[in-house]
PDB file of N, H, CA, C and O in Angstrom:
ATOM      1  N   MET A   1      64.850  29.013   6.831  1.00  0.00           N
ATOM      2  CA  MET A   1      65.653  28.749   7.852  1.00  0.00           C
ATOM      3  C   MET A   1      64.727  28.078   8.886  1.00  0.00           C
ATOM      4  O   MET A   1      63.615  27.918   8.382  1.00  0.00           O
ATOM      5  N   ARG A   2      64.797  27.601  10.235  1.00  0.00           N
ATOM      6  H   ARG A   2      65.700  27.730  10.644  1.00  0.00           H
ATOM      7  CA  ARG A   2      64.190  26.759  11.109  1.00  0.00           C
ATOM      8  C   ARG A   2      63.551  27.944  12.504  1.00  0.00           C
ATOM      9  O   ARG A   2      64.457  28.330  13.243  1.00  0.00           O
ATOM     10  N   ALA A   3      62.424  28.370  12.774  1.00  0.00           N
ATOM     11  H   ALA A   3      61.688  28.056  12.174  1.00  0.00           H
ATOM     12  CA  ALA A   3      62.762  28.855  14.110  1.00  0.00           C
ATOM     13  C   ALA A   3      62.895  27.903  15.232  1.00  0.00           C
ATOM     14  O   ALA A   3      62.017  27.108  15.566  1.00  0.00           O
ATOM     15  N   GLY A   4      63.932  28.024  15.732  1.00  0.00           N
ATOM     16  H   GLY A   4      64.645  28.671  15.460  1.00  0.00           H
ATOM     17  CA  GLY A   4      64.106  27.153  16.706  1.00  0.00           C
ATOM     18  C   GLY A   4      64.583  25.825  16.703  1.00  0.00           C
ATOM     19  O   GLY A   4      64.308  25.492  15.550  1.00  0.00           O
ATOM     20  N   ARG A   5      64.990  25.078  17.107  1.00  0.00           N
ATOM     21  H   ARG A   5      65.213  25.349  18.043  1.00  0.00           H
ATOM     22  CA  ARG A   5      65.482  23.371  17.012  1.00  0.00           C
ATOM     23  C   ARG A   5      64.353  22.769  16.172  1.00  0.00           C
ATOM     24  O   ARG A   5      64.601  22.341  15.045  1.00  0.00           O
ATOM     25  N   SER A   6      62.851  22.715  16.799  1.00  0.00           N
ATOM     26  H   SER A   6      62.649  23.063  17.714  1.00  0.00           H
ATOM     27  CA  SER A   6      62.347  21.996  16.443  1.00  0.00           C
ATOM     28  C   SER A   6      60.678  22.977  15.993  1.00  0.00           C
ATOM     29  O   SER A   6      59.567  22.451  16.060  1.00  0.00           O
ATOM     30  N   GLY A   7      60.906  24.302  15.600  1.00  0.00           N
ATOM     31  H   GLY A   7      61.809  24.730  15.546  1.00  0.00           H
ATOM     32  CA  GLY A   7      59.873  25.407  15.272  1.00  0.00           C
ATOM     33  C   GLY A   7      59.690  25.059  13.742  1.00  0.00           C
ATOM     34  O   GLY A   7      60.222  24.193  13.046  1.00  0.00           O
ATOM     35  N   PRO A   8      58.622  26.169  13.418  1.00  0.00           N
ATOM     36  CA  PRO A   8      58.307  25.464  11.858  1.00  0.00           C
ATOM     37  C   PRO A   8      59.351  26.003  10.865  1.00  0.00           C
ATOM     38  O   PRO A   8      60.078  26.944  11.186  1.00  0.00           O
ATOM     39  N   LEU A   9      59.419  25.484   9.811  1.00  0.00           N
ATOM     40  H   LEU A   9      58.829  24.720   9.551  1.00  0.00           H
ATOM     41  CA  LEU A   9      59.776  26.464   8.398  1.00  0.00           C
ATOM     42  C   LEU A   9      59.939  28.230   8.268  1.00  0.00           C
ATOM     43  O   LEU A   9      59.015  28.997   8.537  1.00  0.00           O
ATOM     44  N   ILE A  10      60.942  28.553   7.926  1.00  0.00           N
ATOM     45  H   ILE A  10      61.693  27.930   7.708  1.00  0.00           H
ATOM     46  CA  ILE A  10      60.541  29.774   7.560  1.00  0.00           C
ATOM     47  C   ILE A  10      61.199  30.378   6.322  1.00  0.00           C
ATOM     48  O   ILE A  10      62.401  30.604   6.186  1.00  0.00           O
ATOM     49  N   TYR A  11      60.175  30.614   5.397  1.00  0.00           N
ATOM     50  H   TYR A  11      59.199  30.430   5.508  1.00  0.00           H
ATOM     51  CA  TYR A  11      61.117  29.846   3.701  1.00  0.00           C
ATOM     52  C   TYR A  11      61.148  31.868   3.153  1.00  0.00           C
ATOM     53  O   TYR A  11      61.829  32.396   2.274  1.00  0.00           O
ATOM     54  N   HIS A  12      59.801  32.704   4.408  1.00  0.00           N
ATOM     55  H   HIS A  12      59.248  32.274   5.122  1.00  0.00           H
ATOM     56  CA  HIS A  12      60.201  34.243   3.818  1.00  0.00           C
ATOM     57  C   HIS A  12      60.484  35.240   5.567  1.00  0.00           C
ATOM     58  O   HIS A  12      59.725  35.351   6.529  1.00  0.00           O
ATOM     59  N   LEU A  13      61.730  35.731   5.360  1.00  0.00           N
ATOM     60  H   LEU A  13      62.347  35.641   4.578  1.00  0.00           H
ATOM     61  CA  LEU A  13      61.370  36.264   6.965  1.00  0.00           C
ATOM     62  C   LEU A  13      60.468  37.420   6.374  1.00  0.00           C
ATOM     63  O   LEU A  13      59.266  37.493   6.627  1.00  0.00           O
ATOM     64  N   LEU A  14      61.087  38.243   5.632  1.00  0.00           N
ATOM     65  H   LEU A  14      62.064  38.183   5.427  1.00  0.00           H
ATOM     66  CA  LEU A  14      59.709  39.867   5.724  1.00  0.00           C
ATOM     67  C   LEU A  14      59.242  39.879   3.586  1.00  0.00           C
ATOM     68  O   LEU A  14      59.778  40.178   2.518  1.00  0.00           O
ATOM     69  N   PHE A  15      58.339  39.503   3.955  1.00  0.00           N
ATOM     70  H   PHE A  15      57.903  39.260   4.822  1.00  0.00           H
ATOM     71  CA  PHE A  15      58.249  40.008   2.085  1.00  0.00           C
ATOM     72  C   PHE A  15      56.960  40.972   2.256  1.00  0.00           C
ATOM     73  O   PHE A  15      56.152  40.720   3.150  1.00  0.00           O
ATOM     74  N   ALA A  16      56.779  42.050   1.417  1.00  0.00           N
ATOM     75  H   ALA A  16      57.435  42.254   0.691  1.00  0.00           H
ATOM     76  CA  ALA A  16      55.994  42.992   0.797  1.00  0.00           C
ATOM     77  C   ALA A  16      55.595  43.446   2.309  1.00  0.00           C
ATOM     78  O   ALA A  16      56.332  44.172   2.975  1.00  0.00           O
ATOM     79  N   ASP A  17      54.208  42.884   2.834  1.00  0.00           N
ATOM     80  H   ASP A  17      53.610  42.293   2.293  1.00  0.00           H
ATOM     81  CA  ASP A  17      54.070  44.009   4.451  1.00  0.00           C
ATOM     82  C   ASP A  17      53.631  43.101   5.114  1.00  0.00           C
ATOM     83  O   ASP A  17      52.527  43.093   5.658  1.00  0.00           O
ATOM     84  N   ASP A  18      54.723  41.946   5.151  1.00  0.00           N
ATOM     85  H   ASP A  18      55.620  41.952   4.710  1.00  0.00           H
ATOM     86  CA  ASP A  18      54.987  40.728   6.113  1.00  0.00           C
ATOM     87  C   ASP A  18      55.280  41.050   6.910  1.00  0.00           C
ATOM     88  O   ASP A  18      55.729  42.176   6.696  1.00  0.00           O
ATOM     89  N   LEU A  19      55.409  40.663   8.464  1.00  0.00           N
ATOM     90  H   LEU A  19      55.044  39.748   8.637  1.00  0.00           H
ATOM     91  CA  LEU A  19      55.888  40.617   9.539  1.00  0.00           C
ATOM     92  C   LEU A  19      56.410  39.507  10.761  1.00  0.00           C
ATOM     93  O   LEU A  19      55.567  38.919  11.439  1.00  0.00           O
ATOM     94  N   LEU A  20      57.713  39.313  10.941  1.00  0.00           N
ATOM     95  H   LEU A  20      58.398  39.790  10.390  1.00  0.00           H
ATOM     96  CA  LEU A  20      57.866  38.217  11.778  1.00  0.00           C
ATOM     97  C   LEU A  20      58.126  38.819  12.678  1.00  0.00           C
ATOM     98  O   LEU A  20      58.792  39.834  12.476  1.00  0.00           O
ATOM     99  N   LEU A  21      57.779  38.528  13.900  1.00  0.00           N
ATOM    100  H   LEU A  21      57.237  37.703  14.064  1.00  0.00           H
ATOM    101  CA  LEU A  21      58.163  38.790  15.236  1.00  0.00           C
ATOM    102  C   LEU A  21      58.770  37.166  16.404  1.00  0.00           C
ATOM    103  O   LEU A  21      58.361  36.009  16.503  1.00  0.00           O
ATOM    104  N   PHE A  22      59.468  37.661  16.819  1.00  0.00           N
ATOM    105  H   PHE A  22      59.800  38.600  16.739  1.00  0.00           H
ATOM    106  CA  PHE A  22      59.776  36.298  18.330  1.00  0.00           C
ATOM    107  C   PHE A  22      59.505  37.010  19.377  1.00  0.00           C
ATOM    108  O   PHE A  22      58.956  38.109  19.296  1.00  0.00           O
ATOM    109  N   ALA A  23      59.766  36.609  20.182  1.00  0.00           N
ATOM    110  H   ALA A  23      60.212  35.717  20.247  1.00  0.00           H
ATOM    111  CA  ALA A  23      59.161  36.426  21.997  1.00  0.00           C
ATOM    112  C   ALA A  23      59.284  35.426  22.980  1.00  0.00           C
ATOM    113  O   ALA A  23      58.933  34.261  22.793  1.00  0.00           O
ATOM    114  N   GLU A  24      59.802  35.876  24.080  1.00  0.00           N
ATOM    115  H   GLU A  24      60.088  36.822  24.233  1.00  0.00           H
ATOM    116  CA  GLU A  24      59.375  35.008  24.759  1.00  0.00           C
ATOM    117  C   GLU A  24      58.129  34.889  25.199  1.00  0.00           C
ATOM    118  O   GLU A  24      57.326  35.820  25.131  1.00  0.00           O
ATOM    119  N   ALA A  25      57.766  33.373  25.843  1.00  0.00           N
ATOM    120  H   ALA A  25      58.418  32.617  25.898  1.00  0.00           H
ATOM    121  CA  ALA A  25      56.513  33.529  25.890  1.00  0.00           C
ATOM    122  C   ALA A  25      55.922  33.907  27.210  1.00  0.00           C
ATOM    123  O   ALA A  25      56.075  32.992  28.019  1.00  0.00           O
ATOM    124  N   SER A  26      55.252  35.025  27.742  1.00  0.00           N
ATOM    125  H   SER A  26      55.128  35.769  27.086  1.00  0.00           H
ATOM    126  CA  SER A  26      54.995  35.430  28.413  1.00  0.00           C
ATOM    127  C   SER A  26      53.614  36.259  28.412  1.00  0.00           C
ATOM    128  O   SER A  26      53.012  36.150  27.344  1.00  0.00           O
ATOM    129  N   ILE A  27      53.098  36.917  29.203  1.00  0.00           N
ATOM    130  H   ILE A  27      53.587  37.005  30.071  1.00  0.00           H
ATOM    131  CA  ILE A  27      52.473  37.417  29.615  1.00  0.00           C
ATOM    132  C   ILE A  27      52.564  39.447  28.796  1.00  0.00           C
ATOM    133  O   ILE A  27      52.152  40.295  28.004  1.00  0.00           O
ATOM    134  N   GLU A  28      53.416  39.061  29.821  1.00  0.00           N
ATOM    135  H   GLU A  28      53.750  38.373  30.465  1.00  0.00           H
ATOM    136  CA  GLU A  28      53.848  40.894  29.635  1.00  0.00           C
ATOM    137  C   GLU A  28      54.849  40.666  28.431  1.00  0.00           C
ATOM    138  O   GLU A  28      55.062  41.788  27.972  1.00  0.00           O
ATOM    139  N   GLN A  29      55.492  39.812  27.779  1.00  0.00           N
ATOM    140  H   GLN A  29      55.318  38.901  28.152  1.00  0.00           H
ATOM    141  CA  GLN A  29      56.231  40.260  25.945  1.00  0.00           C
ATOM    142  C   GLN A  29      55.320  40.297  25.306  1.00  0.00           C
ATOM    143  O   GLN A  29      55.273  41.139  24.409  1.00  0.00           O
ATOM    144  N   ALA A  30      53.805  39.037  25.603  1.00  0.00           N
ATOM    145  H   ALA A  30      53.844  38.353  26.331  1.00  0.00           H
ATOM    146  CA  ALA A  30      52.649  40.084  24.415  1.00  0.00           C
ATOM    147  C   ALA A  30      52.103  41.558  24.507  1.00  0.00           C
ATOM    148  O   ALA A  30      51.849  42.365  23.613  1.00  0.00           O
ATOM    149  N   HIS A  31      52.017  41.637  25.704  1.00  0.00           N
ATOM    150  H   HIS A  31      52.223  40.981  26.430  1.00  0.00           H
ATOM    151  CA  HIS A  31      51.320  43.302  26.135  1.00  0.00           C
ATOM    152  C   HIS A  31      52.369  44.296  25.240  1.00  0.00           C
ATOM    153  O   HIS A  31      52.024  45.123  24.397  1.00  0.00           O
ATOM    154  N   CYS A  32      53.995  43.913  25.749  1.00  0.00           N
ATOM    155  H   CYS A  32      54.276  43.241  26.434  1.00  0.00           H
ATOM    156  CA  CYS A  32      54.800  44.759  24.850  1.00  0.00           C
ATOM    157  C   CYS A  32      55.104  44.405  23.447  1.00  0.00           C
ATOM    158  O   CYS A  32      56.157  44.930  23.083  1.00  0.00           O
ATOM    159  N   ILE A  33      54.519  43.677  22.527  1.00  0.00           N
ATOM    160  H   ILE A  33      53.664  43.251  22.823  1.00  0.00           H
ATOM    161  CA  ILE A  33      54.638  43.346  21.406  1.00  0.00           C
ATOM    162  C   ILE A  33      52.895  44.147  20.822  1.00  0.00           C
ATOM    163  O   ILE A  33      52.930  44.878  19.831  1.00  0.00           O
ATOM    164  N   MET A  34      52.091  44.001  21.244  1.00  0.00           N
ATOM    165  H   MET A  34      52.063  43.408  22.049  1.00  0.00           H
ATOM    166  CA  MET A  34      50.493  44.640  21.018  1.00  0.00           C
ATOM    167  C   MET A  34      50.985  45.849  21.628  1.00  0.00           C
ATOM    168  O   MET A  34      50.136  46.585  21.125  1.00  0.00           O
ATOM    169  N   HIS A  35      51.673  46.611  22.300  1.00  0.00           N
ATOM    170  H   HIS A  35      52.363  46.014  22.708  1.00  0.00           H
ATOM    171  CA  HIS A  35      51.657  47.828  22.666  1.00  0.00           C
ATOM    172  C   HIS A  35      52.721  48.321  21.170  1.00  0.00           C
ATOM    173  O   HIS A  35      52.220  48.922  20.220  1.00  0.00           O
ATOM    174  N   CYS A  36      53.909  48.009  21.207  1.00  0.00           N
ATOM    175  H   CYS A  36      54.316  47.520  21.979  1.00  0.00           H
ATOM    176  CA  CYS A  36      54.872  48.300  19.629  1.00  0.00           C
ATOM    177  C   CYS A  36      53.523  48.078  18.641  1.00  0.00           C
ATOM    178  O   CYS A  36      53.121  49.112  18.109  1.00  0.00           O
ATOM    179  N   LEU A  37      52.909  47.055  18.390  1.00  0.00           N
ATOM    180  H   LEU A  37      53.236  46.215  18.823  1.00  0.00           H
ATOM    181  CA  LEU A  37      52.267  47.057  16.639  1.00  0.00           C
ATOM    182  C   LEU A  37      51.059  48.152  16.774  1.00  0.00           C
ATOM    183  O   LEU A  37      50.274  48.260  15.832  1.00  0.00           O
ATOM    184  N   ASN A  38      50.891  49.034  18.040  1.00  0.00           N
ATOM    185  H   ASN A  38      51.529  48.946  18.805  1.00  0.00           H
ATOM    186  CA  ASN A  38      49.752  49.357  18.009  1.00  0.00           C
ATOM    187  C   ASN A  38      50.526  51.452  17.941  1.00  0.00           C
ATOM    188  O   ASN A  38      49.994  52.516  17.625  1.00  0.00           O
ATOM    189  N   LEU A  39      51.391  51.220  18.237  1.00  0.00           N
ATOM    190  H   LEU A  39      51.823  50.355  18.493  1.00  0.00           H
ATOM    191  CA  LEU A  39      51.789  52.315  17.884  1.00  0.00           C
ATOM    192  C   LEU A  39      53.061  52.358  16.353  1.00  0.00           C
ATOM    193  O   LEU A  39      53.999  53.148  16.239  1.00  0.00           O
ATOM    194  N   PHE A  40      52.737  51.451  15.544  1.00  0.00           N
ATOM    195  H   PHE A  40      51.976  50.809  15.636  1.00  0.00           H
ATOM    196  CA  PHE A  40      53.552  51.526  14.123  1.00  0.00           C
ATOM    197  C   PHE A  40      52.334  51.081  13.863  1.00  0.00           C
ATOM    198  O   PHE A  40      52.574  50.700  12.717  1.00  0.00           O
ATOM    199  N   CYS A  41      50.781  50.727  14.081  1.00  0.00           N
ATOM    200  H   CYS A  41      50.587  51.037  15.012  1.00  0.00           H
ATOM    201  CA  CYS A  41      49.703  51.119  13.246  1.00  0.00           C
ATOM    202  C   CYS A  41      49.054  52.531  13.167  1.00  0.00           C
ATOM    203  O   CYS A  41      48.336  52.888  12.233  1.00  0.00           O
ATOM    204  N   GLU A  42      49.436  53.441  14.442  1.00  0.00           N
ATOM    205  H   GLU A  42      50.019  53.151  15.201  1.00  0.00           H
ATOM    206  CA  GLU A  42      48.712  54.714  14.973  1.00  0.00           C
ATOM    207  C   GLU A  42      50.075  55.653  13.596  1.00  0.00           C
ATOM    208  O   GLU A  42      49.632  56.047  12.518  1.00  0.00           O
ATOM    209  N   ALA A  43      51.372  55.807  13.903  1.00  0.00           N
ATOM    210  H   ALA A  43      51.732  55.487  14.779  1.00  0.00           H
ATOM    211  CA  ALA A  43      52.532  55.937  12.851  1.00  0.00           C
ATOM    212  C   ALA A  43      52.138  55.938  11.347  1.00  0.00           C
ATOM    213  O   ALA A  43      52.152  56.892  10.570  1.00  0.00           O
ATOM    214  N   SER A  44      51.746  54.520  11.096  1.00  0.00           N
ATOM    215  H   SER A  44      51.734  53.745  11.727  1.00  0.00           H
ATOM    216  CA  SER A  44      52.153  54.290  10.098  1.00  0.00           C
ATOM    217  C   SER A  44      50.377  53.948   8.756  1.00  0.00           C
ATOM    218  O   SER A  44      50.443  53.804   7.535  1.00  0.00           O
ATOM    219  N   GLY A  45      49.331  53.931   9.456  1.00  0.00           N
ATOM    220  H   GLY A  45      49.277  54.049  10.447  1.00  0.00           H
ATOM    221  CA  GLY A  45      47.629  53.990   8.872  1.00  0.00           C
ATOM    222  C   GLY A  45      47.641  52.337   8.792  1.00  0.00           C
ATOM    223  O   GLY A  45      46.443  52.169   9.020  1.00  0.00           O
ATOM    224  N   GLN A  46      48.020  51.379   8.673  1.00  0.00           N
ATOM    225  H   GLN A  46      48.993  51.515   8.488  1.00  0.00           H
ATOM    226  CA  GLN A  46      48.116  50.384   8.363  1.00  0.00           C
ATOM    227  C   GLN A  46      47.579  49.145  10.398  1.00  0.00           C
ATOM    228  O   GLN A  46      47.833  49.013  11.596  1.00  0.00           O
ATOM    229  N   LYS A  47      46.639  48.599   9.081  1.00  0.00           N
ATOM    230  H   LYS A  47      46.433  48.706   8.109  1.00  0.00           H
ATOM    231  CA  LYS A  47      45.607  47.740  10.361  1.00  0.00           C
ATOM    232  C   LYS A  47      46.392  46.471  10.514  1.00  0.00           C
ATOM    233  O   LYS A  47      47.249  46.418   9.631  1.00  0.00           O
ATOM    234  N   ILE A  48      46.411  45.573  11.199  1.00  0.00           N
ATOM    235  H   ILE A  48      45.715  45.615  11.916  1.00  0.00           H
ATOM    236  CA  ILE A  48      47.075  44.031  11.776  1.00  0.00           C
ATOM    237  C   ILE A  48      45.779  43.701  10.870  1.00  0.00           C
ATOM    238  O   ILE A  48      44.979  44.628  10.739  1.00  0.00           O
ATOM    239  N   ASN A  49      45.444  42.284  10.129  1.00  0.00           N
ATOM    240  H   ASN A  49      46.094  41.532  10.235  1.00  0.00           H
ATOM    241  CA  ASN A  49      44.475  41.745   9.860  1.00  0.00           C
ATOM    242  C   ASN A  49      45.017  40.350  10.810  1.00  0.00           C
ATOM    243  O   ASN A  49      45.846  39.452  10.661  1.00  0.00           O
ATOM    244  N   ASN A  50      44.211  40.685  11.653  1.00  0.00           N
ATOM    245  H   ASN A  50      43.538  41.414  11.774  1.00  0.00           H
ATOM    246  CA  ASN A  50      43.720  39.375  12.772  1.00  0.00           C
ATOM    247  C   ASN A  50      43.373  37.563  11.874  1.00  0.00           C
ATOM    248  O   ASN A  50      43.770  36.470  12.278  1.00  0.00           O
ATOM    249  N   GLN A  51      42.702  37.797  10.873  1.00  0.00           N
ATOM    250  H   GLN A  51      42.379  38.685  10.545  1.00  0.00           H
ATOM    251  CA  GLN A  51      42.542  36.767   9.934  1.00  0.00           C
ATOM    252  C   GLN A  51      44.248  36.047   9.587  1.00  0.00           C
ATOM    253  O   GLN A  51      44.629  34.885   9.449  1.00  0.00           O
ATOM    254  N   LYS A  52      44.965  37.386   9.540  1.00  0.00           N
ATOM    255  H   LYS A  52      44.655  38.331   9.652  1.00  0.00           H
ATOM    256  CA  LYS A  52      46.014  36.571   8.480  1.00  0.00           C
ATOM    257  C   LYS A  52      47.168  36.291   9.750  1.00  0.00           C
ATOM    258  O   LYS A  52      48.260  35.891   9.346  1.00  0.00           O
ATOM    259  N   THR A  53      47.039  36.443  11.036  1.00  0.00           N
ATOM    260  H   THR A  53      46.152  36.768  11.364  1.00  0.00           H
ATOM    261  CA  THR A  53      48.025  36.718  11.893  1.00  0.00           C
ATOM    262  C   THR A  53      47.668  35.454  12.892  1.00  0.00           C
ATOM    263  O   THR A  53      46.619  35.167  13.469  1.00  0.00           O
ATOM    264  N   GLN A  54      49.550  34.518  12.854  1.00  0.00           N
ATOM    265  H   GLN A  54      50.402  34.751  12.385  1.00  0.00           H
ATOM    266  CA  GLN A  54      49.334  33.518  13.146  1.00  0.00           C
ATOM    267  C   GLN A  54      50.190  32.950  14.771  1.00  0.00           C
ATOM    268  O   GLN A  54      51.386  33.224  14.669  1.00  0.00           O
ATOM    269  N   PHE A  55      49.967  32.468  15.746  1.00  0.00           N
ATOM    270  H   PHE A  55      48.995  32.244  15.828  1.00  0.00           H
ATOM    271  CA  PHE A  55      50.521  32.147  16.381  1.00  0.00           C
ATOM    272  C   PHE A  55      51.574  30.960  16.616  1.00  0.00           C
ATOM    273  O   PHE A  55      51.048  29.847  16.621  1.00  0.00           O
ATOM    274  N   PHE A  56      53.424  30.996  16.877  1.00  0.00           N
ATOM    275  H   PHE A  56      53.851  31.900  16.873  1.00  0.00           H
ATOM    276  CA  PHE A  56      53.343  29.414  16.926  1.00  0.00           C
ATOM    277  C   PHE A  56      54.191  29.451  17.855  1.00  0.00           C
ATOM    278  O   PHE A  56      55.244  30.072  17.709  1.00  0.00           O
ATOM    279  N   PHE A  57      53.812  28.619  19.283  1.00  0.00           N
ATOM    280  H   PHE A  57      52.956  28.115  19.402  1.00  0.00           H
ATOM    281  CA  PHE A  57      54.984  28.292  20.403  1.00  0.00           C
ATOM    282  C   PHE A  57      55.856  27.134  20.335  1.00  0.00           C
ATOM    283  O   PHE A  57      56.055  26.429  19.346  1.00  0.00           O
ATOM    284  N   SER A  58      56.389  27.007  21.579  1.00  0.00           N
ATOM    285  H   SER A  58      56.227  27.580  22.383  1.00  0.00           H
ATOM    286  CA  SER A  58      57.416  25.930  21.732  1.00  0.00           C
ATOM    287  C   SER A  58      56.758  25.014  22.281  1.00  0.00           C
ATOM    288  O   SER A  58      55.843  25.504  22.942  1.00  0.00           O
ATOM    289  N   LYS A  59      56.783  24.031  22.320  1.00  0.00           N
ATOM    290  H   LYS A  59      57.526  23.632  21.783  1.00  0.00           H
ATOM    291  CA  LYS A  59      56.261  22.900  22.364  1.00  0.00           C
ATOM    292  C   LYS A  59      56.450  22.725  24.621  1.00  0.00           C
ATOM    293  O   LYS A  59      55.639  22.224  25.401  1.00  0.00           O
ATOM    294  N   ASN A  60      57.666  23.304  24.888  1.00  0.00           N
ATOM    295  H   ASN A  60      58.325  23.711  24.255  1.00  0.00           H
ATOM    296  CA  ASN A  60      57.291  23.609  25.971  1.00  0.00           C
ATOM    297  C   ASN A  60      56.743  24.638  26.833  1.00  0.00           C
ATOM    298  O   ASN A  60      57.000  24.819  28.023  1.00  0.00           O
ATOM    299  N   VAL A  61      55.686  25.512  25.826  1.00  0.00           N
ATOM    300  H   VAL A  61      55.478  25.365  24.860  1.00  0.00           H
ATOM    301  CA  VAL A  61      54.855  26.236  26.671  1.00  0.00           C
ATOM    302  C   VAL A  61      53.637  25.427  26.994  1.00  0.00           C
ATOM    303  O   VAL A  61      53.267  24.551  26.213  1.00  0.00           O
ATOM    304  N   ASP A  62      52.964  25.688  28.165  1.00  0.00           N
ATOM    305  H   ASP A  62      53.265  26.400  28.800  1.00  0.00           H
ATOM    306  CA  ASP A  62      52.220  24.936  28.874  1.00  0.00           C
ATOM    307  C   ASP A  62      51.134  25.401  27.909  1.00  0.00           C
ATOM    308  O   ASP A  62      51.303  26.410  27.225  1.00  0.00           O
ATOM    309  N   GLN A  63      49.797  24.528  27.838  1.00  0.00           N
ATOM    310  H   GLN A  63      49.659  23.709  28.394  1.00  0.00           H
ATOM    311  CA  GLN A  63      48.376  25.120  27.098  1.00  0.00           C
ATOM    312  C   GLN A  63      48.378  26.452  27.958  1.00  0.00           C
ATOM    313  O   GLN A  63      48.587  27.578  27.507  1.00  0.00           O
ATOM    314  N   GLN A  64      48.114  26.130  29.246  1.00  0.00           N
ATOM    315  H   GLN A  64      47.944  25.215  29.613  1.00  0.00           H
ATOM    316  CA  GLN A  64      47.657  27.331  29.806  1.00  0.00           C
ATOM    317  C   GLN A  64      47.796  29.032  29.567  1.00  0.00           C
ATOM    318  O   GLN A  64      47.098  30.041  29.459  1.00  0.00           O
ATOM    319  N   LEU A  65      49.348  28.540  29.566  1.00  0.00           N
ATOM    320  H   LEU A  65      49.914  27.720  29.654  1.00  0.00           H
ATOM    321  CA  LEU A  65      49.736  30.262  29.032  1.00  0.00           C
ATOM    322  C   LEU A  65      49.535  30.027  27.469  1.00  0.00           C
ATOM    323  O   LEU A  65      48.917  30.989  27.012  1.00  0.00           O
ATOM    324  N   ARG A  66      49.756  29.349  26.763  1.00  0.00           N
ATOM    325  H   ARG A  66      50.258  28.568  27.134  1.00  0.00           H
ATOM    326  CA  ARG A  66      49.187  29.331  25.345  1.00  0.00           C
ATOM    327  C   ARG A  66      47.409  30.188  25.675  1.00  0.00           C
ATOM    328  O   ARG A  66      47.369  31.406  25.498  1.00  0.00           O
ATOM    329  N   GLU A  67      46.887  29.899  25.856  1.00  0.00           N
ATOM    330  H   GLU A  67      46.919  28.910  26.001  1.00  0.00           H
ATOM    331  CA  GLU A  67      45.712  30.605  25.782  1.00  0.00           C
ATOM    332  C   GLU A  67      45.425  31.616  26.973  1.00  0.00           C
ATOM    333  O   GLU A  67      44.263  31.875  27.287  1.00  0.00           O
ATOM    334  N   ASP A  68      46.486  32.167  27.611  1.00  0.00           N
ATOM    335  H   ASP A  68      47.430  31.956  27.355  1.00  0.00           H
ATOM    336  CA  ASP A  68      46.177  33.748  28.210  1.00  0.00           C
ATOM    337  C   ASP A  68      47.150  34.297  27.102  1.00  0.00           C
ATOM    338  O   ASP A  68      47.179  35.528  27.114  1.00  0.00           O
ATOM    339  N   ILE A  69      47.603  33.972  26.565  1.00  0.00           N
ATOM    340  H   ILE A  69      47.579  32.972  26.556  1.00  0.00           H
ATOM    341  CA  ILE A  69      48.270  34.751  25.462  1.00  0.00           C
ATOM    342  C   ILE A  69      47.804  34.634  24.166  1.00  0.00           C
ATOM    343  O   ILE A  69      48.372  35.449  23.438  1.00  0.00           O
ATOM    344  N   LEU A  70      47.381  34.273  23.862  1.00  0.00           N
ATOM    345  H   LEU A  70      46.920  33.611  24.453  1.00  0.00           H
ATOM    346  CA  LEU A  70      45.907  34.029  22.394  1.00  0.00           C
ATOM    347  C   LEU A  70      45.160  34.938  23.204  1.00  0.00           C
ATOM    348  O   LEU A  70      44.025  35.277  22.866  1.00  0.00           O
TER     349      LEU A  70
END
């Protein structure tokens, strides 16, 4: 499966404790995702491994917005 017309190829949507999220590239959506992930971590006792976390942006997202979201 490909994420969008020219997005990265996805071979496994979920595997064990992996998670794949799609959202609009906006500061508001980034805050919403972080809030949901924080709630999940509190409820489950699991933690996000920042070294294994990756972000992919559409080519239509400008560089400044990418940096602001990251």
